[in-house]
N, C-alpha and C positions, 0 to 999 in steps of 0.2 A: 445272480448277484453281480457277475462280471459285467453284464450288459448295463445294469443299473448304475454301477460305479463309473463305467466309461461314458454313460449317457450324461452324468453330471459333469464329468471332466471336459465335455465338449465346450462348456461355458468358461473354462479357465482362461483361454487366450483373450477372449473379448472383454471379460471383466477386468483382467489384469491390464490390458491396453487402456481401457476406460479409466481405471485408477491412475495409470502412469501419466496420461496426457492431462488429466485433471490436476494431479500433483505437480506436474511440470509447468502448468499454465499454458499448455500448447494446444488446447482443444479447438481453438478457433481455426476454421478451415478444414477440420478433420471430422466434423459431425456427420456428414453424409457417409464417409467411409465407415465410421463407427456404427451407423444404422445398418449398413450393408452387412457388417460383421455379425451384428445381433440377429438379423434375419437369417443369414446362412447358418448360424449356430442353432437357432430354433428349428430350422428345417432338418438339420442333421440329427438333432435330438429326437425329432419325431420318428426317425427310423432306427433309433438306438436298440430296439428290441427285435429288429429284423435281421435276416442273414446278410443284408446289404452292409450292415455295420459290423456285427460279430456273427460270423457263420457257424462257429463252434469253438471247442476248447481241445487242448492236448497237453501232455506233460512237457514242461519246459523249465530249465534252470532250477531243478529241485522241487518244483510245484507239480502236483498231480493234475491240476486243472488250470490252464492258463489261456486266457482269451486269445483268439486269432483274428487277424484283421480282414475285414471285407472291403469292397471298393470305397465305401463312404469313409471307412476308418483311415484309409490311405489319404483321402482328401483332408480329413481332420488333422492328420499328422503334419501335412504340408502347412496348414494354417497355424498349427501349434508352433512349429519350428521356424515360422516366419514372423508371427505376431509377437511371440514372447521376447525374442531378441530385440525386435523393434521397440517394444515397450521399455526394455532396459536401456536402450539407446536414448529414449526421450528423457528418462530420469538422469542418465549420465550427462547429457547436454545441459540440463538444468543445473546439475551439481557443479559443472565446470565453470559456469558463469555466476554462481552464487558465492557469497562470502559469509564469514562469521558463523553464527548459530545455525542459520538455514543450511549452510553447506554441511555442517556436522550431522544434522538430521537426515539430509538426503543421502549422505555417505553411509550412515548406519543402515538406513532402509535398503539401499542398493546392495550392500554386502550380505545382510541377513537374508534378504529375499533371493539373492543369487545362490546362496548355499542351499536353500530349500528347493530351487528349481534344478540345480546340479544333482541333488540327491534323488529327485523323483524322475527326471527325464529318461535315465537309462531303462526304466520299466517299459518303454516303448519297444525296445529291440526284440524281446521274446515274443511280443504280439505279432511281429513280422517274421517270426521263425528264426531269428538270430539269437544264438545262445551266448548272450553277453552277460558277464558276471554282474551280480547285483550288489556289490559291496558298498556302493554309494548309498544304499538304503539306510545304512547306519546313521546317516546325517539327518534323516527325516525326524526321528524322535527329538533331536536337539533343536531343530529349526524353530518350533513354536516357542520354546523356552528362551532361545536367543532373541527372537523377535519381541517377546513380552518384556525381557530384560531391557532391551534397547529402547522400547517405547516408554518404559517407566523412567529409565535414566535420562533420556533425551526429551521426555515429555512430548513425544510426537502426537500431533493433533490435539494437544491440550490448549484449550482456549485461554487459560491463564497466562500461557507463554506469550500469546499475541497481546494480551492486556498489559503485561509487564513491558513488552517491547514498545507498545504505544506510549506508555508512561515515560520510557527512556527517551523516545523521540520528542515528547513534550518537554522534558527537562532540557534537552538540547536546544529547543526553540526558546525556552525560558532563559538559557544562558545568553543567547543573542539579545533577547529583550532586556535582560538585566544590564548589559553593557550600554544599551541605549537609554535605559532609565537613569543610570549613573550620569550619562552625558546630559540628559534633559534636566535632571534635578540640580546639577552643579550650576547651571546658568542662573536660575532664579535665586539660588542661595548666594551666589556672588553679588547679585543685584541687592538682595536684602542686606548683606554685609556692608556693601557700599553705602546704602541708605542709612544704616545704623551709624556708621563712621561719620557721615556728614552731619547727622543729628547731634552726635556727641561733640563734634567740633563747634557747632553753633551754640550749644547749651553753655559751654565753658568760655565762649568768647565774651569778654567783658564789654566790648564795644557794640555788641549786637543789640538791636532794638527788640524789646520784649514781644511786641505784637508780631514783628516779622519772624521771630523765633517760633512763636505759637503757630503762625500760619504755615511756616515751613515744616514744623513737626506734624501738623495735620496732613500736609501733602505727603510727607514721608510715610506716615502711618497708613494712609490710603493705598499707597503704592506697595507697601509691605504686605498688606492684606491680600492684594491682588496676586502678588508673587507667592505668598503662602498658600493661597487657594489653588494656585497652579501646581505647586508641589504636592499638595494633598490629593488633588485630582489624579495626578500621575501615579502616585502610590496606590490609590484606590483602584484604578484601572488595572494596575499590575497585580495587585492582590486578588482582584476578581478573576482575572485570567488564570492565575496560578491555582486557585481553589476549585475550578470547574471540574465536575465529575463526569465520567464517561457515560453514566446512566441518567444524565440530566434531562429535565423536561424541556422540550423545544417549544418556547413561547413565541409563536409566529405573530408578527405585527407588521404594519407598514413602516418601512425604514428607508431613510434617504441614503442612497448609495454613497454620495459624496461625503456625507457626514461620517459614515463608517470609515472610509479611506483616510480622511483627515484625522480621525481619532486614533488610528493605529500607526500612522506615520512616525510619531515620536518613538514608538517601540522599535522601529527598524532603522532609525536615523543614524545610529552609530555604525551599523553594518554598511549602509549606503555610503557614508562619509569615508569609512576605512578603505573601501574598495573603489572609491571614486566612481560611483554609479549614480547616474541622473535618473530621477523618476518623473515622468510627465503624466498629467491627468487630462482627460477629456470626458468629463461627466456633467451632464446638465444638473444644475443645483436642485431642481424640483423632482428629479427622477427617483421614484420609489419602487421597492420590491416588497413582496409579502414573505418575510422570513424571520428567523430568530437572529437577533442582532449579535449575540455572542458567537454564533456559528459563522456569520459573515466576517466578523473580526478575525476569527481563527483561520478562515479560508484565505483571506487576503494576506495575513501574516505568513502563512505557510508558503503561498505562491511567491511572494516577494522574497522571502528568505531563500527559497529554492532557486529563484532566478539569480540572486546574489551569489550563491555558491557556484553557479554555472559560469560566472563571469569574474574570476579572481583578479583579472587585469583591468577591470572596469567595463563600462558599457551603459546601456540605456534600458530602462523598464518603462513600458507604457501601460497605463490603466485607463480603459475607456468603457463607456456604457451607453446604450441607447434603447429606446422602446422598440419592440418588435411585435406589433399587434397588441394582444393582451399580456404579452410576456416582456421581459427585460433581458437583453443580451449584454453580458459583461466580458470584456477581453483583457487578459493580462499577458503581455508579450515581452520578450527580451531579445537582446542582440548577441546572445551567447553562441556557443559552438553548435547548437542544435542537437538533435537526438536521432540515432540511426533507426531505420525502419523496423528492425527486429526488436530493439528496445522500446520503440514507441507503442508496440502492441501489448507491452507488459508493465508500463510504468505505474499503473494503478494497482498492481498486485502487491499484497503485503510482503515485506522483506526484500522486494526487488530493488536493487540500486546499481547504478553504473559507477558510483564513487568508491574510492578506496576506504572510506570511512562512512559511518552513518547507519541507521537502522533500516532504511528503505521503507519508512512508514509515513513520511510526510504527505505524499500525494495520495496514498491510500486513505489517510484520515480526511483529506480534502474531499475525495470522492464520497466517502461515507456522510460527511456533513452536508454536501450538496444534495445528495439523494434523500437524506432525512428531512430536508427542507423542500421536498417535492421538486427539486431541480435536476438538471443533468449537466454533465461536463464532458467536453471533447477536447482533443488536442491535435495540433498540426505542427510539424517541425521540418526544417530543411537544414541538413548539416552544413555548417559554415555560414548560415544566415541567421538562425534564431528559432525560437519556439513561441507558439501562441496557445494559450488555454482559453477555450470558449465556455462560458457558463451561462445557463439559461435559468431564470427564476420567474415565478409568476408575478405579474404586476398587481394582481388582486388575489382573492382567495381561491382561485381556480388552480388546478394542477397544470403541469407543463409537459408538453410532448413536442417540442419544437427544436430544430437544430439551428444553431447560430453560426454564422460565418459562411 
Protein backbone atom coordinates (compact mmCIF):
# COMPACT_ATOMS: atom_id res chain seq x y z
CA UNK A 1 0.00 0.00 0.00
CA UNK A 2 2.93 2.30 0.76
CA UNK A 3 4.31 1.82 -2.72
CA UNK A 4 0.88 2.42 -4.26
CA UNK A 5 0.34 5.64 -2.30
CA UNK A 6 3.81 6.96 -3.07
CA UNK A 7 3.35 5.94 -6.72
CA UNK A 8 0.36 8.26 -6.99
CA UNK A 9 2.27 10.98 -5.10
CA UNK A 10 4.80 11.05 -7.95
CA UNK A 11 2.29 13.07 -10.02
CA UNK A 12 1.68 15.74 -7.34
CA UNK A 13 4.50 18.10 -8.42
CA UNK A 14 3.79 18.03 -12.16
CA UNK A 15 -0.01 18.36 -11.83
CA UNK A 16 0.36 21.19 -9.31
CA UNK A 17 2.86 22.94 -11.57
CA UNK A 18 0.53 22.48 -14.56
CA UNK A 19 -2.35 23.96 -12.56
CA UNK A 20 -0.22 26.86 -11.27
CA UNK A 21 1.10 28.05 -14.66
CA UNK A 22 -2.37 27.70 -16.16
CA UNK A 23 -3.94 29.68 -13.32
CA UNK A 24 -1.18 32.31 -13.53
CA UNK A 25 -1.45 32.53 -17.32
CA UNK A 26 2.27 31.87 -17.66
CA UNK A 27 2.19 28.56 -19.55
CA UNK A 28 3.55 30.12 -22.76
CA UNK A 29 7.17 29.07 -23.17
CA UNK A 30 6.89 26.42 -20.44
CA UNK A 31 5.08 23.68 -22.39
CA UNK A 32 8.21 21.73 -23.33
CA UNK A 33 9.40 21.77 -19.71
CA UNK A 34 5.93 20.61 -18.63
CA UNK A 35 6.05 17.72 -21.10
CA UNK A 36 9.44 16.66 -19.75
CA UNK A 37 8.06 16.69 -16.20
CA UNK A 38 5.13 14.47 -17.21
CA UNK A 39 7.43 12.01 -19.00
CA UNK A 40 9.79 11.83 -16.00
CA UNK A 41 6.86 11.37 -13.59
CA UNK A 42 5.43 8.53 -15.68
CA UNK A 43 8.82 6.81 -15.84
CA UNK A 44 9.26 7.04 -12.05
CA UNK A 45 5.71 5.74 -11.52
CA UNK A 46 6.52 2.71 -13.69
CA UNK A 47 9.15 1.71 -11.08
CA UNK A 48 6.99 2.54 -8.04
CA UNK A 49 6.58 -1.17 -7.13
CA UNK A 50 10.30 -1.92 -7.43
CA UNK A 51 13.09 -1.68 -4.83
CA UNK A 52 14.49 1.21 -6.88
CA UNK A 53 11.62 3.28 -5.52
CA UNK A 54 10.65 1.71 -2.15
CA UNK A 55 13.09 -1.04 -1.08
CA UNK A 56 11.31 -1.82 2.20
CA UNK A 57 9.69 -0.54 5.41
CA UNK A 58 10.74 -0.06 9.03
CA UNK A 59 9.32 1.45 12.23
CA UNK A 60 9.51 5.25 12.27
CA UNK A 61 7.93 8.13 14.26
CA UNK A 62 5.42 5.87 15.99
CA UNK A 63 4.43 3.92 12.86
CA UNK A 64 5.20 0.18 12.71
CA UNK A 65 5.62 0.25 8.92
CA UNK A 66 7.01 3.33 7.22
CA UNK A 67 8.25 3.27 3.62
CA UNK A 68 11.95 3.79 3.05
CA UNK A 69 13.47 5.63 0.10
CA UNK A 70 15.26 3.97 -2.80
CA UNK A 71 17.40 5.80 -5.41
CA UNK A 72 14.40 6.83 -7.54
CA UNK A 73 12.59 8.14 -4.49
CA UNK A 74 15.51 10.48 -3.79
CA UNK A 75 15.18 11.74 -7.36
CA UNK A 76 11.42 12.20 -6.87
CA UNK A 77 12.03 14.16 -3.64
CA UNK A 78 14.37 16.55 -5.48
CA UNK A 79 11.65 17.12 -8.10
CA UNK A 80 9.00 17.62 -5.40
CA UNK A 81 10.94 20.21 -3.38
CA UNK A 82 11.94 22.05 -6.56
CA UNK A 83 8.73 22.07 -8.57
CA UNK A 84 6.22 22.69 -5.75
CA UNK A 85 7.92 25.94 -4.56
CA UNK A 86 8.33 26.96 -8.21
CA UNK A 87 4.58 26.46 -8.68
CA UNK A 88 3.77 28.61 -5.67
CA UNK A 89 6.09 31.32 -7.01
CA UNK A 90 4.11 31.39 -10.29
CA UNK A 91 0.85 31.95 -8.41
CA UNK A 92 2.51 34.52 -6.13
CA UNK A 93 3.87 36.53 -9.09
CA UNK A 94 0.43 36.53 -10.68
CA UNK A 95 -1.13 37.59 -7.36
CA UNK A 96 1.28 40.54 -6.97
CA UNK A 97 0.35 42.09 -10.32
CA UNK A 98 -3.38 41.38 -10.02
CA UNK A 99 -5.96 43.73 -8.55
CA UNK A 100 -9.43 43.59 -7.08
CA UNK A 101 -11.44 40.38 -7.10
CA UNK A 102 -8.81 38.35 -8.97
CA UNK A 103 -6.19 39.22 -6.34
CA UNK A 104 -8.49 38.04 -3.55
CA UNK A 105 -9.12 34.75 -5.34
CA UNK A 106 -5.41 34.08 -5.92
CA UNK A 107 -4.52 35.06 -2.35
CA UNK A 108 -7.06 32.61 -0.92
CA UNK A 109 -5.89 29.84 -3.23
CA UNK A 110 -2.24 30.50 -2.37
CA UNK A 111 -2.77 30.48 1.42
CA UNK A 112 -5.06 27.43 1.64
CA UNK A 113 -2.89 25.37 -0.73
CA UNK A 114 0.26 26.37 1.17
CA UNK A 115 -1.30 25.12 4.40
CA UNK A 116 -1.96 21.76 2.76
CA UNK A 117 1.60 21.42 1.46
CA UNK A 118 3.15 22.54 4.78
CA UNK A 119 1.02 19.95 6.54
CA UNK A 120 2.01 17.10 4.22
CA UNK A 121 5.64 17.82 3.29
CA UNK A 122 7.23 16.68 6.61
CA UNK A 123 6.07 13.13 5.85
CA UNK A 124 9.12 12.91 3.57
CA UNK A 125 11.63 13.01 6.45
CA UNK A 126 10.91 9.56 7.99
CA UNK A 127 11.11 8.02 4.51
CA UNK A 128 14.77 9.11 4.47
CA UNK A 129 15.35 7.79 7.97
CA UNK A 130 15.01 11.20 9.69
CA UNK A 131 12.88 11.00 12.84
CA UNK A 132 11.10 14.31 12.31
CA UNK A 133 7.92 15.01 14.42
CA UNK A 134 4.75 14.78 12.37
CA UNK A 135 2.73 17.37 14.26
CA UNK A 136 1.93 19.25 11.05
CA UNK A 137 -0.27 16.34 9.98
CA UNK A 138 -3.05 17.89 12.10
CA UNK A 139 -3.37 20.52 9.35
CA UNK A 140 -4.27 17.99 6.67
CA UNK A 141 -7.85 17.24 7.84
CA UNK A 142 -8.58 20.97 7.87
CA UNK A 143 -7.05 21.68 4.45
CA UNK A 144 -9.88 20.32 2.23
CA UNK A 145 -12.52 22.06 4.35
CA UNK A 146 -10.64 25.38 4.22
CA UNK A 147 -10.19 25.07 0.46
CA UNK A 148 -13.87 24.15 -0.03
CA UNK A 149 -14.96 27.10 2.13
CA UNK A 150 -12.71 29.46 0.21
CA UNK A 151 -13.91 28.19 -3.18
CA UNK A 152 -17.53 28.64 -2.15
CA UNK A 153 -17.00 32.07 -0.59
CA UNK A 154 -14.81 33.48 -3.36
CA UNK A 155 -16.63 31.54 -6.13
CA UNK A 156 -13.30 30.29 -7.47
CA UNK A 157 -13.62 28.89 -11.01
CA UNK A 158 -17.30 29.89 -11.05
CA UNK A 159 -18.23 30.85 -14.60
CA UNK A 160 -20.95 33.16 -13.27
CA UNK A 161 -18.25 35.37 -11.75
CA UNK A 162 -16.73 35.88 -15.18
CA UNK A 163 -20.19 36.55 -16.65
CA UNK A 164 -20.90 39.15 -13.93
CA UNK A 165 -17.53 40.79 -14.51
CA UNK A 166 -18.15 40.94 -18.26
CA UNK A 167 -21.47 42.62 -17.55
CA UNK A 168 -19.69 45.14 -15.29
CA UNK A 169 -17.20 45.87 -18.06
CA UNK A 170 -20.07 46.33 -20.49
CA UNK A 171 -21.79 48.79 -18.13
CA UNK A 172 -18.53 50.76 -17.93
CA UNK A 173 -18.46 50.97 -21.72
CA UNK A 174 -22.12 51.99 -21.68
CA UNK A 175 -21.20 54.88 -19.35
CA UNK A 176 -18.76 56.20 -21.97
CA UNK A 177 -21.33 55.69 -24.70
CA UNK A 178 -24.06 57.39 -22.65
CA UNK A 179 -21.92 60.54 -22.37
CA UNK A 180 -21.49 60.57 -26.14
CA UNK A 181 -25.20 59.91 -26.68
CA UNK A 182 -26.01 62.90 -24.48
CA UNK A 183 -23.63 65.02 -26.57
CA UNK A 184 -25.01 63.73 -29.87
CA UNK A 185 -28.67 64.15 -28.92
CA UNK A 186 -28.21 67.68 -27.61
CA UNK A 187 -27.09 68.97 -31.02
CA UNK A 188 -30.19 67.96 -33.04
CA UNK A 189 -32.45 68.98 -30.14
CA UNK A 190 -30.97 72.49 -30.18
CA UNK A 191 -31.54 72.60 -33.96
CA UNK A 192 -35.18 71.50 -33.51
CA UNK A 193 -35.66 74.10 -30.78
CA UNK A 194 -34.22 76.83 -33.00
CA UNK A 195 -36.46 75.82 -35.91
CA UNK A 196 -39.53 75.82 -33.68
CA UNK A 197 -38.68 79.29 -32.34
CA UNK A 198 -38.21 80.62 -35.90
CA UNK A 199 -41.57 79.19 -36.95
CA UNK A 200 -43.28 80.67 -33.89
CA UNK A 201 -41.91 84.12 -34.72
CA UNK A 202 -43.02 83.90 -38.37
CA UNK A 203 -46.56 82.80 -37.47
CA UNK A 204 -47.18 85.72 -35.12
CA UNK A 205 -45.55 88.30 -37.45
CA UNK A 206 -48.44 90.45 -38.77
CA UNK A 207 -46.38 91.65 -41.73
CA UNK A 208 -45.40 88.19 -42.91
CA UNK A 209 -46.75 86.96 -46.24
CA UNK A 210 -49.04 83.94 -45.78
CA UNK A 211 -47.51 81.98 -48.67
CA UNK A 212 -44.00 82.72 -47.43
CA UNK A 213 -45.01 81.59 -43.92
CA UNK A 214 -46.40 78.31 -45.30
CA UNK A 215 -43.28 77.72 -47.41
CA UNK A 216 -41.07 78.42 -44.42
CA UNK A 217 -43.21 76.16 -42.21
CA UNK A 218 -42.82 73.34 -44.76
CA UNK A 219 -39.04 73.86 -44.83
CA UNK A 220 -38.84 73.87 -41.02
CA UNK A 221 -41.05 70.76 -40.76
CA UNK A 222 -38.79 68.88 -43.19
CA UNK A 223 -35.68 69.86 -41.25
CA UNK A 224 -37.36 68.92 -37.96
CA UNK A 225 -38.20 65.46 -39.31
CA UNK A 226 -34.57 64.94 -40.37
CA UNK A 227 -33.25 65.97 -36.95
CA UNK A 228 -35.89 63.89 -35.13
CA UNK A 229 -34.99 60.82 -37.20
CA UNK A 230 -31.37 61.43 -36.26
CA UNK A 231 -32.23 61.45 -32.55
CA UNK A 232 -34.40 58.35 -32.84
CA UNK A 233 -31.64 56.57 -34.76
CA UNK A 234 -29.10 57.33 -32.06
CA UNK A 235 -31.47 56.16 -29.31
CA UNK A 236 -32.28 52.99 -31.23
CA UNK A 237 -28.61 52.17 -31.72
CA UNK A 238 -27.88 52.78 -28.06
CA UNK A 239 -30.83 50.66 -26.95
CA UNK A 240 -29.81 47.85 -29.29
CA UNK A 241 -26.26 47.85 -27.92
CA UNK A 242 -27.43 47.89 -24.29
CA UNK A 243 -29.82 44.94 -24.74
CA UNK A 244 -27.40 42.56 -26.43
CA UNK A 245 -27.09 39.23 -24.66
CA UNK A 246 -23.87 37.25 -24.20
CA UNK A 247 -25.49 34.14 -25.72
CA UNK A 248 -26.73 35.95 -28.83
CA UNK A 249 -26.77 34.30 -32.22
CA UNK A 250 -23.99 35.59 -34.46
CA UNK A 251 -25.65 36.47 -37.76
CA UNK A 252 -22.77 36.76 -40.20
CA UNK A 253 -23.26 38.75 -43.36
CA UNK A 254 -21.31 40.95 -45.74
CA UNK A 255 -20.68 44.23 -43.92
CA UNK A 256 -18.96 47.41 -45.09
CA UNK A 257 -16.18 48.18 -42.60
CA UNK A 258 -16.31 51.94 -43.13
CA UNK A 259 -20.06 52.00 -42.47
CA UNK A 260 -19.58 50.21 -39.16
CA UNK A 261 -16.85 52.62 -38.02
CA UNK A 262 -18.92 55.67 -39.03
CA UNK A 263 -21.90 54.23 -37.15
CA UNK A 264 -20.08 53.82 -33.83
CA UNK A 265 -18.13 57.10 -33.88
CA UNK A 266 -20.99 59.08 -32.30
CA UNK A 267 -20.86 56.62 -29.39
CA UNK A 268 -17.29 57.61 -28.54
CA UNK A 269 -17.31 61.23 -29.73
CA UNK A 270 -17.54 62.61 -26.19
CA UNK A 271 -14.54 60.55 -25.00
CA UNK A 272 -12.48 61.65 -28.01
CA UNK A 273 -13.41 65.31 -27.54
CA UNK A 274 -12.86 65.27 -23.77
CA UNK A 275 -9.31 63.89 -24.06
CA UNK A 276 -8.46 65.83 -27.24
CA UNK A 277 -7.88 62.69 -29.27
CA UNK A 278 -7.94 62.75 -33.06
CA UNK A 279 -9.24 59.71 -34.92
CA UNK A 280 -8.11 59.12 -38.51
CA UNK A 281 -9.56 56.61 -40.98
CA UNK A 282 -8.11 54.92 -44.01
CA UNK A 283 -10.77 52.44 -45.11
CA UNK A 284 -11.87 51.85 -48.72
CA UNK A 285 -15.59 52.61 -49.03
CA UNK A 286 -16.41 49.30 -50.73
CA UNK A 287 -14.29 47.06 -48.46
CA UNK A 288 -16.47 44.34 -46.91
CA UNK A 289 -16.00 41.56 -44.35
CA UNK A 290 -18.15 38.53 -43.60
CA UNK A 291 -19.08 38.95 -39.92
CA UNK A 292 -21.79 39.85 -37.42
CA UNK A 293 -22.37 43.60 -37.58
CA UNK A 294 -23.10 43.98 -33.85
CA UNK A 295 -19.87 42.15 -33.01
CA UNK A 296 -17.90 44.52 -35.24
CA UNK A 297 -19.47 47.53 -33.56
CA UNK A 298 -18.57 46.21 -30.10
CA UNK A 299 -15.02 45.35 -31.22
CA UNK A 300 -14.38 48.87 -32.54
CA UNK A 301 -15.97 50.53 -29.50
CA UNK A 302 -13.86 48.51 -27.06
CA UNK A 303 -10.61 49.10 -28.97
CA UNK A 304 -11.22 52.84 -29.36
CA UNK A 305 -12.26 53.28 -25.71
CA UNK A 306 -9.22 51.25 -24.64
CA UNK A 307 -6.97 53.52 -26.72
CA UNK A 308 -8.61 56.63 -25.24
CA UNK A 309 -7.97 55.37 -21.70
CA UNK A 310 -4.30 54.86 -22.60
CA UNK A 311 -3.98 58.51 -23.74
CA UNK A 312 -5.46 60.77 -21.02
CA UNK A 313 -3.31 63.67 -22.25
CA UNK A 314 -4.45 63.33 -25.87
CA UNK A 315 -3.08 61.66 -28.95
CA UNK A 316 -4.11 60.02 -32.18
CA UNK A 317 -6.02 56.87 -33.11
CA UNK A 318 -5.78 55.40 -36.60
CA UNK A 319 -8.28 52.91 -38.01
CA UNK A 320 -7.30 51.39 -41.33
CA UNK A 321 -8.30 48.35 -43.37
CA UNK A 322 -7.26 46.65 -46.58
CA UNK A 323 -7.88 43.46 -48.53
CA UNK A 324 -5.32 40.69 -47.98
CA UNK A 325 -6.14 38.01 -50.54
CA UNK A 326 -9.49 36.48 -49.57
CA UNK A 327 -9.24 38.06 -46.12
CA UNK A 328 -9.49 41.61 -44.80
CA UNK A 329 -6.92 43.10 -42.44
CA UNK A 330 -7.97 45.79 -39.97
CA UNK A 331 -5.56 47.85 -37.87
CA UNK A 332 -6.43 50.00 -34.86
CA UNK A 333 -3.40 51.90 -33.57
CA UNK A 334 -2.75 54.60 -30.99
CA UNK A 335 0.10 56.93 -29.99
CA UNK A 336 -0.15 56.02 -26.31
CA UNK A 337 2.60 54.94 -23.90
CA UNK A 338 2.73 51.41 -25.29
CA UNK A 339 2.67 48.08 -23.43
CA UNK A 340 5.54 46.23 -21.79
CA UNK A 341 6.68 42.85 -23.15
CA UNK A 342 5.44 41.02 -20.06
CA UNK A 343 2.01 42.65 -20.16
CA UNK A 344 1.75 42.15 -23.92
CA UNK A 345 1.66 38.35 -23.52
CA UNK A 346 -1.30 38.59 -21.14
CA UNK A 347 -3.54 41.45 -22.28
CA UNK A 348 -6.18 39.12 -23.70
CA UNK A 349 -6.51 37.20 -20.42
CA UNK A 350 -9.73 37.77 -18.44
CA UNK A 351 -9.31 40.12 -15.44
CA UNK A 352 -5.77 41.15 -16.45
CA UNK A 353 -5.25 44.91 -16.45
CA UNK A 354 -2.36 47.35 -16.01
CA UNK A 355 -4.75 50.13 -14.96
CA UNK A 356 -5.53 51.10 -11.37
CA UNK A 357 -9.24 50.69 -12.11
CA UNK A 358 -11.31 48.58 -14.47
CA UNK A 359 -12.24 44.93 -14.80
CA UNK A 360 -9.57 43.84 -17.27
CA UNK A 361 -12.22 42.34 -19.56
CA UNK A 362 -12.41 44.75 -22.50
CA UNK A 363 -9.72 43.11 -24.62
CA UNK A 364 -10.81 39.64 -23.49
CA UNK A 365 -14.29 40.38 -24.86
CA UNK A 366 -12.76 41.73 -28.09
CA UNK A 367 -10.79 38.50 -28.59
CA UNK A 368 -13.88 36.36 -27.94
CA UNK A 369 -15.95 38.36 -30.44
CA UNK A 370 -13.22 38.20 -33.10
CA UNK A 371 -12.86 34.43 -32.74
CA UNK A 372 -16.63 33.84 -32.74
CA UNK A 373 -16.66 35.56 -36.11
CA UNK A 374 -13.93 33.20 -37.44
CA UNK A 375 -11.28 35.89 -37.19
CA UNK A 376 -8.04 36.36 -35.31
CA UNK A 377 -6.42 39.22 -33.43
CA UNK A 378 -2.76 40.04 -32.77
CA UNK A 379 -1.04 42.96 -31.10
CA UNK A 380 2.27 44.77 -31.36
CA UNK A 381 3.46 47.49 -29.03
CA UNK A 382 6.56 49.55 -28.32
CA UNK A 383 6.85 51.42 -25.01
CA UNK A 384 6.85 55.15 -25.63
CA UNK A 385 5.62 54.78 -29.22
CA UNK A 386 2.17 53.18 -29.19
CA UNK A 387 0.16 50.02 -29.76
CA UNK A 388 -1.33 48.40 -32.86
CA UNK A 389 -4.07 45.77 -32.90
CA UNK A 390 -4.23 43.63 -36.05
CA UNK A 391 -7.54 41.92 -36.81
CA UNK A 392 -8.17 39.52 -39.69
CA UNK A 393 -11.64 38.65 -40.94
CA UNK A 394 -12.84 36.69 -43.93
CA UNK A 395 -13.81 38.75 -46.95
CA UNK A 396 -16.27 36.00 -47.90
CA UNK A 397 -17.74 32.92 -46.20
CA UNK A 398 -14.41 31.15 -45.77
CA UNK A 399 -12.61 30.88 -42.43
CA UNK A 400 -9.43 32.86 -41.76
CA UNK A 401 -5.94 31.67 -40.84
CA UNK A 402 -3.79 34.59 -41.94
CA UNK A 403 -1.58 36.97 -39.95
CA UNK A 404 -1.84 40.65 -40.70
CA UNK A 405 0.96 43.12 -40.22
